[in-house]
N, C-alpha and C positions, 0 to 999 in steps of 0.2 A: 128835619133830615131830608129836605127836598133840595135837589140840585137843579138849577135853571138849565134850560135847553140852550146849548151854544149856537150862535148864529154869526155868519160872516160871509165874506166874498167867496164865491166858488172858483177854485183855481182852474180846473180843466176847461170850463166854459169861458172863463176870463181869457185864457190863452187862445181858445177857439175864436172869441170875439176879436181879439187883436189880429190874428193871422188870417181868419177866413171872412171877416165882415169889415172891420175898420180899415185894415190895410188895403184890400181890394177896393173898398169904397173910396178911399182917398185917391188911389190911382185912377179910378173911374172918373171922379170929379175933375182931376187934372186933365184927363183926356178930353173932357167936355169943354175945356178952355178956361176953367177957373184958375186964378192965381193961387199961390201956395196958401195964403192966409184964408181966402174964401173957401178953398177946398178943405182946409182943416176945420173951419167952422161947420161946413156942411157935413163932414165926417162925424163931428161931435154930435150934431143933431140926429144923424143916422143912429149913432150909439144910444142916445137917449130914447129915441123912438123904439129901438130894438128892445130896450128894457121894459118900456111900457107894454109892448106886444107880449113879451114873455110874462110880465106881471099879470096881465088880463087873463092869459091862458091859465096861469097857476091859480088865479082867483077862482075861475070857473071849476077847475079840476079839484080844488081843495075840498069841495063838498062831496066828492066820491072817495075821499081818503079812508073813512071809517069802513065803508063797504069792502074796499080792497083789503084792508087789514083783516076783516073777518073771513074773506075768501081765501087768502094766501096763508099757508102754514108758517109757524114761527121759524122752522128750519130754513125756509126759503127767504124770509125777511131778514133774518140774522146772517144766514150764509152768504147772501149777496153782498152785504156791506162788510162781512168778515173777510171775504176775498179782496175787496177793495182796500180794506184796512191793512191786510198782510202785504199786498203788492205795492200799493200807492203810498200808504202811510208808514209801512214797515220797511220795505226794501229800498225804495227811492231815497227817503231821508237817511237810511243807514249808509248809503253811498256818500251822501254829503257829510255825514258824521265822520267817516273814515278818510275823507280827503285831508283832514288834519288829524292823523291817527292818535297822537298822544292826548290832545285836548278832547277829541270826540270820545275816545274809549274811556278815559277817566270820567268824563261827565256822564256817559251812559252807564258805566259801572256804578257810580255813586247813586244814580237814579234807581238802578236795580236793587241796591243795598237798602235804600229808603222805602221804595214803593212795593217791591216784591218780597224781599227778605225781611222787611219790617225791622231793619237794624236800628240800633240806638245811636243817637248823635251826641257829640260832646257839648253842643250848644243848643239852646232852646230857640229854634227858628224852623220854619217850614223846610222840609228836606229838598223840595224842588228848587226853592230859592237858594239854598246853600249850594246845590249842584251847579246852578247857573252862575253864582258868584265865583266858585272855585274854577269852573271852566273858563270864564271870561278872564280872570286873573292869570290863569295858566297860559291862555292864548296870547295875551299881550306881553306877559313876562318872557315867555320863550321867544316870541317874535322879536322883541327889542334886544334880547340877548344874542340874537343870531342863531338860535336853536330851533326856531319854528319851521314851518313848511316853506319851501322855496317860494319867492315872490311876495313875502310878507311886507306890508307897508301900512303906515297909519293912514286912516281915511282922511279925506279933505273935510273941512268944516262946511256945514250946510246952513245957509242963511235962513232965518226965520221970517215969515211974512204972515199977514192976517188976511184970510179969505173966507167969507161966509158962503156956505152952500145954499144960496137963495133959490127958491122955486122959479122956474122959467117955463114958458110955453114953446121954447125952441124945438121941442120934440115934434110939434105939429108940422114943422117944415120937413122933418126927416121921415114922417110916416110913409109918404109915397115911395121913398127910396128903400123901404124895408121889404117890398114885395119880392124882389129877386132873391132875398136872403131868407124868406120864410121856411124853405126846406131845411135850413140849418137852425133857425131860431126856435121853431116848434119842438124839435127833439131836445134842444138845450133846456127849454122850459119843462118838458115832460120828464126829463131825467131828474130835475130838481124835485118834482112832485114825488116821483118814485123814491128818491133818496130821503125825502122828508117822511114818507110812510115808513121806510126801513128804520130810520133813526128814532122815530117815535116808538116803534116796537122795542128797539134797543133800550130806550129809557124805561119803558114799561117793564122789561125783564129785569132791570136794575132796581125796580121798586118805585119808580116815579111814573104814575099812570096818567100821562098827559093824553088828552083827546087828540087824535090824529088830525081832525079837521081844524082844530084851533092852532096847532103848530103850522100847518100848511097855510092857513089864513094869515097868520102873523108874518110868515115868510113871503107870501105874495104881496102883502101890503108894503113890506120893507123894500121889495124890488120896485114897486110902483113909485114909492116915495123917492127912491134913488133916481129913477128915471125923470121924475118931475124936477129934481134938484141938480140935474147935470151929470148923473152917474152913467157909466157905460159898462159896468160889470154887475151881474146879478148876484143876489145873496142866496144862501142856502143854510138850513140847519146842519150843523157840523156832526160828522161821526165823532164819537168819543165821550158822550155824556156820562156813561158809566165810569170811564177812566177819570174824568174830572171829579166825579163823586168820590172815587177811591182816593184822590189826592186831597180831599177835604173841602172842595168847592161846594157852596150852597146856593142860596137864592140871589145873592148880590153880585156874584163875580161877573155874570154876563153884563149887568148894568154898568159895573165899574169898567169892564173892558170896552164897552161901547162908548162910554164917556172919555176914556183915555185915548182911544183910537180916533174918535170923532174930534176931540179937541186937538189931537195931533194933526189931523187934516186941516183944521182951521188955522192953526198957528204954524204948521209946517215941520214940527219936530219929528213926525213919523219918518220923513226922509232921512233925518239924521240918525235915527235909531237903526234904520235899515243899513246904513253905512257902517255903524259902529258895533252892532251886535254880531258876534261871530256865528256863522251858520252852523259850525261844528258844535256849538253850545246849544243852539235852539233845536237842531234836528233830533237829538236824542229824545226830547220830550215827545215829539211826534211819533218816533219809533215805539215808545212805550204805549202811546194811545193806540197805535196799530196792533200791538201785541194784545192789549187788554180787550179790544173788540173782537179779535180773532178767538181768544179764549172764551169770551162770552157766547160766541156763536155755537160752540160745542157744548158749553156748560149749561146754558139755559134752553137748549132744545132737547126734546125727548131723545133718550139714548139710542133708540132704534132708528131714529132719523139722522144719525151721524153721517152715514154715507151721502145723504142728500146735502148736508152742510159742506162736506168735502167736495162734492161735485160742483157746488155753487162757486167755489174758489177759482175754477179753471178758466172761465172767460176773463177774469181779472188779470190772469197771467198773460193772456193774449193781448189785452189792452196795454199792459206794461211794455210788452215788446213793440206795440204800435207806437207808443210814446218815444221810445228810444230809436227804433228803426226809421221812424218818420222824421227824425231830426235831420235837416239838410246838412248839418255839420258832420253827421255820421255817414249818410248815404246821399249823394247828389240826386236832385229830383229826376234827372234823366235816367240814372242808374236805378232809382226806386221804381220808375215806370217800367223799365225793362224787366226787373225782377217780378213785378206785379203781374205782368202779362206773359211771362215766359212759360210756354207749354213744353213739357218734357216727355209726354206720353205716359206718365204714371199718375195721372189725376190732375187736380187743380194745382196751380203754382203755390209753393209754400207761403210766400209773402201774401198773396191774395187770400189764402185761407186764414192766415193769422189776422189780417186786417178785418176780414169779414166776421170772424169770431169775436174780435175785440170791440167792434162798433156796436153800441147799445148793450155793453157787457152786463150792466146791473139788471136790466130787464131780462136778458138772456138767462142769467143766473137764477132769477126768480122762476122763469118758465121751467127750466130744467129741474130745479130743486122741487118745485111744486109737483111736477109730473112724477118724480121719483118717490116723493112722500106718498102720493096716491098709490103708486105701485106697491110700496112697502106695506101700506094699509089694505092691500088687496082690493083697491077701488080702481080697477083697470079702465072702466069707461070714463071715469073722471080724468084719469091720466091722458086718455085719448083726446078728450075735449080740450084739455090744457095744451096738448101738442098741436091741435088744430088752430088754436089761438096763436100759437107760435108761428105756424105756417103763414097766417094772414099778416102778422106783424113783419115777417120776413119779406114778403112780397113787396111791401111798401117801404122797406128800409128802416122801420122803427128799431128792429134788431137786424143784425147781419147786413148792414148797409154795404153795398158793393162800391159805393163812393168812398174813397179813402178819407174824405172829410167827415163822413158819417151823416150825410144829409138824407132826407127822405125823398121819394120820387114815385111816379106812376110806373108800375112794372112794365107796361106796354111801350114805354119810351126807351127802355134799355136795348142795347145792341151788342153784338159780339160776345166777348168773354164775360163782361158784367152781367149780361142777360143770362148766360149759361150758369154762372155762379148763383144768381138769385133764384132761378128755378130749381137748381140742384138742391140748394139748402131748403127751400120751401117744400120740395118733393120729399126730402128726407123726413121732415116732420109729419107730412101726410102719410108716408109709407109706414112709419112706426105707429102712428095713431090707428091706421087700419089694422095693423097686426095686433095691437093691444085690444082693439074692438073685437076682433075675431076670437082672440084667446079668452075674452071675458064671457063668451057664449058657452064655455065648458061648464058642465055641471059640477057644482061644489060639493064636497063631502060635508056631513053635518058639523064636524069639528071646524072646518074652514068657514062655514057659514056663521058659527058661533063667534069665531075670532073676528070676522068682519063686522058683525053686529056690535061686538064689544068695542 
């Protein structure tokens, strides 16, 4: 009854690599006088080297995973990924689901019937597969009948080709070029380590007691192998292991998925699947996974720690807004900069506050939730210590980075509004820590002391 830990490409940092590392890197190589092909190869080598750098970082940090698991309460570990599940796996895919309302709603409803209501099916087959088939048939049937969403058209055929992911030393050429991007690459790798710790706890709560160190080691090695073989996007243990367990997946599904996707990359049929499989049919499955993890965060945490779980959701909402508001198709870069820096005399600019709260959101959620759990348990000095850790992380941009890209920095290099924001946020953590430290000096009644000891 053991379900394998899911593993795959990390979407947020893959987007970050494309927009913040590979894109600027290519433009930089072109400005150095390289022709387009040479610049493209140099950019590829930069991407491979970036993966190796992140893989080495994750390899080192993996040995601290078990200690962090013991130090951080379950409400913080599950609450932080519960917020990410609700905002990023629940809400964003729900928008994609409803862009084709009939297809998406029917597919989603059928999944709810099978997975949540445990309804009976007229045929003997996995419910998720049936929902997928029904949704796909409905999508193409309505589309070809002229009843689908506007702009429907059949995808073009994608030619197959054979390409092996052979190891290469090309990353060695790219290593010197990674130095300017280390403020981005190091947080990218750190977030995957934190995410791996959280999803390991999620699997443990679902009944599969994986050792955190082993999960992180496997994930670090997979990132290194990808870098050695020409990859430019890092891997991560996926949120959703309990949801896959509820859907009936066991030990073989990750292996089969890896083989299917791996061979798809070798032969090229993954590109065809991306063209032909409707997003409105795939997205509802991700919405269900987000729901399941959100429920687990409350269900498998102590009842008295529920407020800490709810608090951990809020930074994820800020990151959701950052994703949408940072889209240049929604807000032009010059307009974004104006909103980010606009002072109105009533505090920090709204957009700057949202971006600062959203950057490093998973670690922020863990800090907040851990501090609140300590307060609920009447351990106010521990809460103060956690908040001081948050202040240090804030100063260097590991959380609450004032750089809209989410990079880390030396605090003394900041100027103007970013400097004010960074010191204001760090000062907020210190002020509350000092207050809690002073409150902890109060004499406790015998009943309070007994409750704390218990």
